[in-house]
KOLKOLKE-971795 format. One record per residue: residue in three letters; x, y, z of N, C-alpha, C in turn. Coordinates in pm, whole numbers, always signed. Atoms other than C-alpha are relative to their C-alpha. Layout:
% KOLKOLKE-971795
LUMPA   rest      nxx      nyy      nzz     caxx     cayy     cazz      cxx      cyy      czz
LUMPA    Ala        X        Y        Z        X        Y        Z        X        Y        Z
...
This chain:
% KOLKOLKE-971795
LUMPA   rest      nxx      nyy      nzz     caxx     cayy     cazz      cxx      cyy      czz
LUMPA    Met      +70      +96      +84    -4865   -11045   +16000      -69      +73     -116
LUMPA    Arg      +44      -73     +118    -4959   -10948   +15647     -149       -6      -30
LUMPA    Leu     +144      +11      +25    -5323   -11061   +15654      -80       +6     +130
LUMPA    Glu      +61       -1     -133    -5414   -10984   +16014     -145      +46       -6
LUMPA    Asn     +144      -27      -14    -5791   -10996   +16079      -75       +4     -132
LUMPA    Arg      +73       +6     +126    -5877   -11038   +15713      -69     -136      -13
LUMPA    Ser      +78     +121      +20    -6127   -11298   +15600      +19      -50     -142
LUMPA    Ala      -30      +57     +132    -6049   -11535   +15312      -78     -128      -24
LUMPA    Ile      +54     +128      +48    -6216   -11813   +15116     +106      -63      -88
LUMPA    Val      -93      +74      +85    -5987   -12078   +14965      -68     -130      -40
LUMPA    Thr      +63     +123      +48    -6137   -12352   +14748     +106     -100      -42
LUMPA    Gly      -95     +106      +32    -5977   -12686   +14666     +107      -10     +107
LUMPA    Ala      -94      -20     -110    -5818   -12662   +15009      +38     -126      +76
LUMPA    Ala      -32     +124      -72    -5789   -13029   +15109     +141      -48      -25
LUMPA    Ser     -135      +46      +32    -5451   -13075   +14946      +67     +101      -93
LUMPA    Gly      -72      -75     +102    -5184   -12923   +14725       +1     +150      +19
LUMPA    Ile       -9     -146       +0    -5195   -12556   +14635     -101      +62      +95
LUMPA    Gly     +104      -56      -86    -5523   -12486   +14815      +32      -18     +147
LUMPA    Gln      -38      +26     -139    -5406   -12647   +15138     +113      +94      +43
LUMPA    Ala     -114      -86      -33    -5078   -12455   +15129      -43     +146      +13
LUMPA    Cys      +47     -138       -5    -5256   -12124   +15058      -81      +25     +127
LUMPA    Ala      +84      -17     -119    -5513   -12173   +15335      +86      +10     +125
LUMPA    Gln      -83       +3     -121    -5246   -12254   +15591      +94     +119       +9
LUMPA    Leu      -87     -118       -3    -5012   -11972   +15490      -81     +125      +31
LUMPA    Phe      +86     -115      -28    -5297   -11720   +15492      -34       +5     +149
LUMPA    Ala      +33       +5     -142    -5399   -11836   +15840     +121      +36      +86
LUMPA    Lys     -123      -31      -72    -5039   -11818   +15959      +28     +149       +0
LUMPA    Glu      -21     -144      +12    -5033   -11458   +15838     -115      +81      +58
LUMPA    Gly     +101      -70      -75    -5339   -11373   +16046     -140       +1      -55
LUMPA    Ala     +134       +0      +60    -5637   -11435   +15817      -90     -104      +65
LUMPA    His     +101      +99      -34    -5958   -11608   +15913      -38      -68     -132
LUMPA    Val      +12      +70     +128    -5982   -11875   +15641     -115     -100       +2
LUMPA    Leu      +97     +105      +25    -6279   -12073   +15516      +59      -90     -108
LUMPA    Ala      -57      +98      +93    -6126   -12382   +15353     -112      -87      -55
LUMPA    Val     +111      +69      +66    -6358   -12547   +15100      +53     -111      -89
LUMPA    Asp      -31     +107      +94    -6340   -12881   +14923     -116      -99       -2
LUMPA    Leu     +104     +100      +15    -6553   -13174   +14815      -14      -89     +124
LUMPA    Pro      +14     +102     -105    -6700   -13415   +15071      +86     -121      -34
LUMPA    Gly      -82     +118      +20    -6476   -13716   +15119     +144      +27      -36
LUMPA    Lys     -138      -37      +33    -6151   -13528   +15056      +89      +15     +124
LUMPA    Asn      -77      -10     -125    -6039   -13540   +15422      +45     +142      +28
LUMPA    Leu      -31     -142      -17    -6055   -13163   +15442      +36      +34     +144
LUMPA    Ala      -25      -31     -141    -6076   -13145   +15822     +135      -54      +45
LUMPA    Ala     -127      +61      -39    -5781   -13381   +15862     +118      +79      -56
LUMPA    Ala     -108      -76      +63    -5573   -13168   +15626      +37     +123      +81
LUMPA    His      -24     -124      -75    -5608   -12871   +15861      -13      -20     +151
LUMPA    Glu      +15      +31     -143    -5631   -13045   +16197     +107      +72      +82
LUMPA    Gly      -92      -70      -88    -5478   -12837   +16473      +43     +137      -48
LUMPA    Arg      -38     -130      +56    -5446   -12528   +16254      -97     +108      +49
LUMPA    Lys      +83     -110      -47    -5574   -12207   +16410      -40      +89     -118
LUMPA    Gly      +45      -97      +98    -5779   -11967   +16203      -61      -60     -125
LUMPA    Ile      +56      +66     +118    -5916   -12225   +15957     -129      -71      +35
LUMPA    Thr     +128      +69      -10    -6279   -12331   +15931      -20      -79     -128
LUMPA    Cys      +15      +88     +117    -6364   -12620   +15698     -146      -12      -42
LUMPA    Leu     +134      +18      +56    -6665   -12650   +15470       +9      -97     -116
LUMPA    Glu       +5      +97     +109    -6736   -12954   +15254     -111      +41      -97
LUMPA    Lys      +97      -50      +98    -6906   -12835   +14936      +53      -22     -141
LUMPA    Asp      -33       +8     +142    -6908   -12909   +14563      -19     +140      -58
LUMPA    Ile      +10     -139      +43    -6828   -12564   +14424      -81      +17     -128
LUMPA    Ala      +74       -9     +125    -6998   -12647   +14095     -150      -23      +17
LUMPA    Ala     +141      +27      -25    -7332   -12732   +14258      -81     +129       +0
LUMPA    Glu      +89     -115       +0    -7628   -12499   +14225       -8      +60     +141
LUMPA    Gly      +10      -68     -129    -7626   -12242   +14505     +124      -10      +86
LUMPA    Ala     -119      +21      -84    -7281   -12344   +14628      +72     +132      +29
LUMPA    Ala      -73     -126      -19    -7125   -12000   +14578      -64      +83     +110
LUMPA    Glu      +70      -78     -102    -7390   -11829   +14788      +18      -62     +138
LUMPA    Asp      -19      +68     -129    -7358   -12093   +15062     +140      +23      +55
LUMPA    Ile     -139      -20      -43    -6979   -12055   +15072      +20     +141      +54
LUMPA    Val      -16     -139      -44    -6992   -11676   +15096      -75      +24     +130
LUMPA    Arg      +79      -16     -121    -7266   -11689   +15359      +72      -59     +121
LUMPA    Thr      -73      +65     -110    -7064   -11932   +15572     +120      +85      +43
LUMPA    Ala     -118      -81      -31    -6754   -11713   +15549      -37     +127      +74
LUMPA    Thr      +37     -128      -61    -6931   -11391   +15637      -70      -19     +134
LUMPA    Asp      +60      +29     -129    -7136   -11548   +15916     +106      -26     +106
LUMPA    Lys     -107      +35      -94    -6813   -11670   +16072      +82     +121      +42
LUMPA    Ser      -93     -109      -31    -6604   -11353   +16050      -60     +140      -14
LUMPA    Gly      +65     -130      +12    -6849   -11076   +15966      +48      +84     -117
LUMPA    Arg      -54      -75     +113    -6657   -10973   +15655      +61      -98     -100
LUMPA    Leu      -71      +80      +99    -6488   -11100   +15340      +94      +91      -77
LUMPA    Asp     -102      -83      +64    -6165   -10963   +15198      +70      -68     -118
LUMPA    Ile      -81      +73      +97    -6004   -11237   +14988      -76     -121      -52
LUMPA    Val      +54     +122      +62    -6139   -11496   +14744     +112      -64      -82
LUMPA    Leu     -101      +74      +76    -5892   -11756   +14619      -66     -124      -60
LUMPA    Asn      +62     +110      +74    -6046   -11982   +14355     +108      -96      -48
LUMPA    Asn     -104      +96      +37    -5819   -12285   +14339      -55     -133      -48
LUMPA    Ala      +54     +132      +34    -6046   -12588   +14300       -4      -21     -151
LUMPA    Gly       +1      +28     +143    -6011   -12754   +13962       +9     -149      -28
LUMPA    Val      -11     +139      +44    -6019   -13076   +13766      +83       -2     -128
LUMPA    Ser      -73      +18     +126    -5804   -13210   +13486      -79      -96      -88
LUMPA    Ser      +63      +94      +93    -5923   -13392   +13177      +94      -24     -117
LUMPA    Tyr      -88      +37     +111    -5735   -13576   +12903      -83      -75     -104
LUMPA    Thr      +85      +58     +103    -5961   -13633   +12605      +25      +73     -130
LUMPA    Arg      -21      -63     +130    -5878   -13570   +12242     -133      +48      -56
LUMPA    Ile     +122      -64      +48    -6125   -13356   +12055      -91      -97      -73
LUMPA    Glu      +85      +95      +73    -6244   -13638   +11832      -75      -95      +94
LUMPA    Asp      +66      +87      -98    -6336   -13833   +12148      -74      +80     +107
LUMPA    Met      +60      -85     -102    -6472   -13537   +12346     -149      -24      +13
LUMPA    Thr     +142      +10      -27    -6811   -13575   +12510      -48     +129      +66
LUMPA    Asp      +56     -117      -67    -7043   -13303   +12632      +23       -9     +151
LUMPA    Glu      -16      +17     -144    -7011   -13449   +12982     +139      +44      +46
LUMPA    Val     -138      -37      -37    -6631   -13414   +12995      +21     +149      -19
LUMPA    Trp      -19     -142      +29    -6635   -13070   +12834      -70      +87     +103
LUMPA    Gln      +78      -83      -91    -6910   -12929   +13054      +50       -9     +143
LUMPA    Arg      -50      +14     -137    -6771   -13072   +13379     +130      +76      +19
LUMPA    Thr     -128      -70      -11    -6424   -12932   +13311      -22     +150       +7
LUMPA    Leu      +24     -144       -2    -6551   -12583   +13231      -86      +43     +119
LUMPA    Ser      +84      -34     -114    -6811   -12594   +13508      +82      +20     +126
LUMPA    Val      -82       -9     -121    -6554   -12658   +13781     +109     +105      -15
LUMPA    Asn     -119      -84      +16    -6255   -12472   +13637      -29     +146      -31
LUMPA    Leu      +28     -137      +44    -6428   -12162   +13505     -131      +55      +56
LUMPA    Thr     +131      -53      -42    -6799   -12123   +13577       -8      +15     +151
LUMPA    Ala       +5       -8     -146    -6763   -12197   +13948      +82     +118      +53
LUMPA    Gln      -80     -115      -41    -6491   -11933   +13974      -79     +129      -21
LUMPA    Met      +80     -120      +27    -6715   -11672   +13812     -111      +15     +103
LUMPA    Arg     +111       -7      -95    -7005   -11760   +14041      +45      +41     +139
LUMPA    Leu      -47      -35     -133    -6799   -11736   +14358      +43     +146       +5
LUMPA    Cys      -37     -142       +6    -6653   -11402   +14253     -125      +86       +4
LUMPA    Gln     +124      -76       +7    -7002   -11277   +14173      -70       +5     +135
LUMPA    Ala      +66       +5     -130    -7147   -11391   +14505      +76      +79     +106
LUMPA    Ala      -83      -68     -100    -6856   -11236   +14696       +2     +152      -18
LUMPA    Leu      -20     -142      +32    -6872   -10893   +14529      -61      +99     +100
LUMPA    Pro      +53      -98      -96    -7109   -10718   +14771      +87      +17     +124
LUMPA    His      -85       -6     -119    -6873   -10803   +15057     +138      +54      -34
LUMPA    Leu     -132      -51      +39    -6549   -10736   +14869       -4     +151      -21
LUMPA    Lys      +13     -144      +20    -6678   -10390   +14783       +9      +76     +133
LUMPA    Gln       -6      -62     -132    -6700   -10317   +15156     +137      -14      +66
LUMPA    Ser     -132      +22      -57    -6346   -10436   +15222      +94     +114      -37
LUMPA    Pro     -100     -100      +35    -6063   -10183   +15241     +110      -55      -91
LUMPA    Ala     -105      +62      +82    -5846   -10434   +15053      -55     -127      -64
LUMPA    Gly      +60     +116      +65    -6063   -10662   +14839      +95      -64      -99
LUMPA    Arg      -93      +74      +86    -5866   -10932   +14659      -70     -122      -61
LUMPA    Ile      +41     +122      +70    -5959   -11193   +14398     +125      -62      -60
LUMPA    Ile     -114      +74      +56    -5699   -11456   +14313      -55     -129      -59
LUMPA    Asn      +48     +120      +68    -5794   -11719   +14057     +118      -83      -48
LUMPA    Val     -108      +87      +44    -5580   -12019   +13978      -29      -48     -142
LUMPA    Ala       +7      +45     +138    -5527   -12076   +13606     +107     -107      -19
LUMPA    Ser     -107      +96      +28    -5227   -12263   +13460      +86      +58     -111
LUMPA    Val      -80      -38     +118    -4938   -12214   +13222      -67      -50     -127
LUMPA    Met      +74      +50     +115    -5169   -12410   +12994     -108      +98      -45
LUMPA    Ala      +86     -108      +50    -5379   -12094   +12969      +62      +61     -125
LUMPA    Glu      -72      -57     +114    -5113   -11992   +12716      +62     -107      -89
LUMPA    Gly      -57     +110      +78    -5001   -12334   +12592     -104     -107      -22
LUMPA    Thr      +93     +111      +19    -5153   -12667   +12503      +79     -129      -16
LUMPA    Asp      -59     +130      +27    -5086   -13036   +12452     -112      -93      -45
LUMPA    Tyr      +99      +97      +46    -5261   -13341   +12312      -98      -34     +113
LUMPA    Gly     +102      +42      -95    -5589   -13418   +12487      -41     +103     +102
LUMPA    Leu      +26     -101     -102    -5603   -13091   +12679      -93     +112      -46
LUMPA    Ser      +84     -107      +54    -5862   -12898   +12479      -93      +59     +106
LUMPA    Ala      +93      -51     -101    -6117   -12871   +12762      +75      +69     +112
LUMPA    Tyr      -78      -58     -110    -5855   -12804   +13029      +59     +135      -42
LUMPA    Cys      -61     -125      +46    -5673   -12539   +12825     -104     +108      -24
LUMPA    Ala     +107      -97      +23    -5997   -12372   +12723      -48      +58     +133
LUMPA    Ser      +48      -47     -130    -6106   -12353   +13086     +101      +94      +64
LUMPA    Lys     -103      -83      -65    -5775   -12208   +13206      +22     +132      -75
LUMPA    Ala       -4     -125      +76    -5758   -11954   +12923     -119      +87      +36
LUMPA    Gly     +119      -73      -43    -6109   -11859   +13027      +20      +67     +135
LUMPA    Val      -30      -59     -131    -5989   -11800   +13384      +80     +128      -18
LUMPA    Ala      -81     -119      +25    -5730   -11556   +13252      -86     +114      -51
LUMPA    Gly      +87     -103      +55    -5988   -11366   +13050     -100      +52     +102
LUMPA    Leu      +93      -38     -106    -6239   -11366   +13335      +68      +93      +99
LUMPA    Thr      -68      -76     -104    -5982   -11232   +13579      +39     +139      -49
LUMPA    Arg      -35     -131      +54    -5861   -10953   +13354     -123      +92       -7
LUMPA    Thr     +123      -79       +6    -6221   -10841   +13307      -45      +42     +139
LUMPA    Leu      +31      -35     -139    -6284   -10854   +13681      +86     +118      +46
LUMPA    Ala      -91     -108      -39    -5979   -10634   +13732      -46     +134      -55
LUMPA    Leu      +44     -123      +65    -6111   -10378   +13486     -129      +53      +62
LUMPA    Glu     +131      -43      -49    -6465   -10372   +13619       +2      +39     +148
LUMPA    Leu       +4      -19     -145    -6379   -10375   +13990     +105      +96      +53
LUMPA    Gly     -104      -91      -46    -6084   -10139   +14001      -54     +124      +69
LUMPA    Lys      +56     -121      -60    -6308    -9846   +14086      -44      -21     +144
LUMPA    Phe      +34      +30     -140    -6396   -10025   +14410     +124      -32      +83
LUMPA    Gly     -124      +31      -71    -6033   -10075   +14505      +27     -149      +11
LUMPA    Ile      -17     +146       -1    -6060   -10450   +14440     +101      -39     -107
LUMPA    Thr      -93      +52      +99    -5769   -10622   +14270      -41     -142      -39
LUMPA    Ala      +28     +135      +49    -5808   -10937   +14059     +120      -47      -82
LUMPA    Asn     -117      +56      +66    -5513   -11150   +13952      -15     -151       -9
LUMPA    Tyr       +5     +146      +11    -5448   -11508   +13850     +140      -58       +5
LUMPA    Leu     -125      +75       -8    -5176   -11760   +13919       +7      -98     -116
LUMPA    Glu      -23      +98     +106    -5026   -11971   +13643     +105     -100      +47
LUMPA    Pro      -95     +103      -45    -4870   -12280   +13802      +58      -78     -117
LUMPA    Gly      -62      +89      +97    -4625   -12488   +13603      -12     -144      +48
LUMPA    Ala       -1     +139      -44    -4525   -12843   +13693      +16       -3     +151
LUMPA    Ile       +3       -6     -146    -4625   -12853   +14060      -39     -137      +55
LUMPA    Lys      +31     +129      -61    -4627   -13162   +14281     -117      +18      +96
LUMPA    Thr     +123      -14      -79    -4984   -13172   +14412      -69     -135      +10
LUMPA    Gly      +78     +123       -9    -5246   -13430   +14499      -46      -51     -135
LUMPA    Met      +44      +37     +134    -5351   -13426   +14134     +113      -63      -81
LUMPA    Thr     -112      +46      +83    -5004   -13485   +13988      +88     -105      +67
LUMPA    Ser      -91      +90      -72    -4826   -13684   +14259      -16     -148      -35
LUMPA    Pro      +12     +144      +32    -4977   -14027   +14176      +77      -40     -126
LUMPA    Leu      -73      +29     +123    -4832   -14011   +13824     +150       +6      +24
LUMPA    Trp     -143      -19      -17    -4494   -13877   +13928      +61      -97     +101
LUMPA    Asp      -50     +100      -95    -4462   -14116   +14222      +13     -136      -68
LUMPA    Ala       -4     +128      +71    -4541   -14409   +13994     +102       +1     -113
LUMPA    Arg      -93      -13     +112    -4322   -14276   +13712     +104     +108      +29
LUMPA    Pro     -103     -100      -31    -4017   -14098   +13857      +75      +48     -123
LUMPA    Asp      -66      -43     +123    -3873   -14088   +13506      -75     +116      -64
LUMPA    Val      +81     -110      +53    -4163   -13866   +13397      +21     +126      +84
LUMPA    Ala      -24     -113      -89    -4115   -13645   +13703     +135      +65      -31
LUMPA    Glu     -134      -51      +29    -3747   -13612   +13615       +1      +81     -130
LUMPA    Ile       +9      -73     +128    -3831   -13505   +13259      -55     +139      +23
LUMPA    Trp      +62     -130      -26    -4056   -13226   +13387      +92      +88      +84
LUMPA    Ala      -93      -77      -82    -3801   -13120   +13647     +111      +59      -87
LUMPA    Lys     -109      -47      +87    -3531   -13092   +13378      -46     +108      -97
LUMPA    Lys      +52     -105      +87    -3760   -12875   +13164       +2     +135      +68
LUMPA    Ser       -1     -124      -77    -3762   -12616   +13441     +140      +59       +3
LUMPA    Ala     -130      -66      -10    -3484   -12357   +13443      +64      -24     +136
LUMPA    Leu      -51      +24     -135    -3450   -12426   +13817      +23     -147      +28
LUMPA    Arg      -30     +143       -7    -3427   -12801   +13754      -67      -71     +117
LUMPA    Arg      +76      +71     -102    -3693   -12904   +14003     -148      +18      -27
LUMPA    Leu     +144      -17       +1    -4066   -12958   +14034      -39     +107     +101
LUMPA    Gly      +50      -96      -96    -4262   -12685   +14203      -73      -68     +114
LUMPA    Gln      +72      +48     -117    -4415   -12733   +14547     -117      +95      +27
LUMPA    Pro     +115      -86      -29    -4752   -12601   +14667      +36     +131      +71
LUMPA    Ile      -38     -121      -72    -4579   -12353   +14898      +52     +108      -95
LUMPA    Asp      -46      -99      +98    -4424   -12187   +14591     -117      +84      -50
LUMPA    Leu     +120      -73      +44    -4774   -12094   +14474      -60      +80     +114
LUMPA    Ala      +59      -69     -116    -4890   -12002   +14824      +72     +131      +27
LUMPA    Arg      -76     -124      -22    -4612   -11746   +14856      -37     +107     -103
LUMPA    Gly      +47      -95     +102    -4718   -11587   +14527     -138      +52      +32
LUMPA    Ala     +136      -40      -37    -5080   -11585   +14641       +1      +96     +117
LUMPA    Leu       -9      -89     -116    -4982   -11424   +14970      +39     +141      -43
LUMPA    Phe      -38     -132      +52    -4811   -11141   +14784     -121      +71      -60
LUMPA    Leu     +115      -61      +66    -5123   -11078   +14575     -111      +33      +99
LUMPA    Ala     +105      -22      -98    -5352   -11101   +14879      +33     +112      +99
LUMPA    Ser      -45      -94     -102    -5147   -10867   +15098       +7     +142      -54
LUMPA    Asp      -18     -139      +42    -5090   -10492   +15091     +117      +15      -97
LUMPA    Asp     -114       -6      +91    -4764   -10566   +14907      -44       -4     -146
LUMPA    Gly      +49      +12     +137    -4968   -10652   +14598     -115      +94      -32
LUMPA    Gly     +116      -87      +13    -5214   -10366   +14632      -10      +79     -129
LUMPA    Phe       +4      -74     +127    -5117   -10198   +14303      +23      -93     -119
LUMPA    Val      -13      +99     +107    -5104   -10519   +14100     -140      -54      -30
LUMPA    Thr     +132      +52      +35    -5422   -10610   +13913       -6      -33     -148
LUMPA    Gly      +12      +46     +138    -5521   -10788   +13593     +122      -77      -46
LUMPA    His     -130      +60      +31    -5192   -10976   +13611       -4     -153      +15
LUMPA    Gly      -19     +144      -13    -5108   -11342   +13551     +139      -27      +55
LUMPA    Leu     -129      +26      -65    -4833   -11443   +13794      +43     -143      -32
LUMPA    Val      -50     +132      +39    -4640   -11733   +13639      +94      -52     +108
LUMPA    Val      -83      +64     -103    -4496   -11964   +13904      +36     -139      -54
LUMPA    Asp      -31     +125      +70    -4322   -12233   +13700     +148      -35       +1
LUMPA    Gly     -142      +29       -4    -3952   -12223   +13782      +71      +16     -133
LUMPA    Gly      -60      -19     +132    -3881   -12111   +13427      -36     -108     -101
LUMPA    Leu      +41     +109      +89    -4065   -12404   +13266      -31      +48     -141
LUMPA    Met      +48      -45     +130    -4211   -12196   +12984     +105      +77      -81
LUMPA    Leu     -102      -77      +73    -3887   -12026   +12885      +43      -68     -129
LUMPA    Arg      -47      +73     +118    -3807   -12299   +12634     -113      -58      -82
LUMPA    Val     +114      +54      +75    -4155   -12369   +12506      -24      +85     -124
């Protein structure tokens, strides 16, 4: 097992990419603290799964990062892996942008990631294989109408992670980010289920001619979290089935 006896935090773990990562990490031997908002059916998502402890918490709330790290370390006595996956989407054109939409998007997608990394650092420094994996998006490098806040937040994740890699390398900690493409998750499924024609358009844009699944991202995250990815840092791993090749 590639993560035997390691301790991991996975946020946004009630569905989609976070759920898949938490369960694959646990399957590979990690003790996982799965985190998501209250009311997201987090416990039900992981019912019967060994090695997963659930914590309902708004990651953007004051003091949340410290509470999450404390819960993880109290449970397993160590912390080796932080996977920041929780995020929100927003579709507001700049001329209609409000401070509320802008601040909420950056607070969840970027600031909360920085805070959790910061709170985890004392423990990651003690780990023989400290790992930070932040979830960005292919939109960190692209854009579309109405995505100014979302794209800014995801580009920020990329910049944050590269800086973490530079600053923490001397401690043997790696920091990388995932760039998902068109992935069928709890966030995207309602649209694609209601509009299969839209789903088909996105699938055809991919070189592999299909939508991505959460497990596709989880497998990439597992590589970065394991010893296999021990000499990879400051890297953005694009998992998009070739979506961006024609952009």
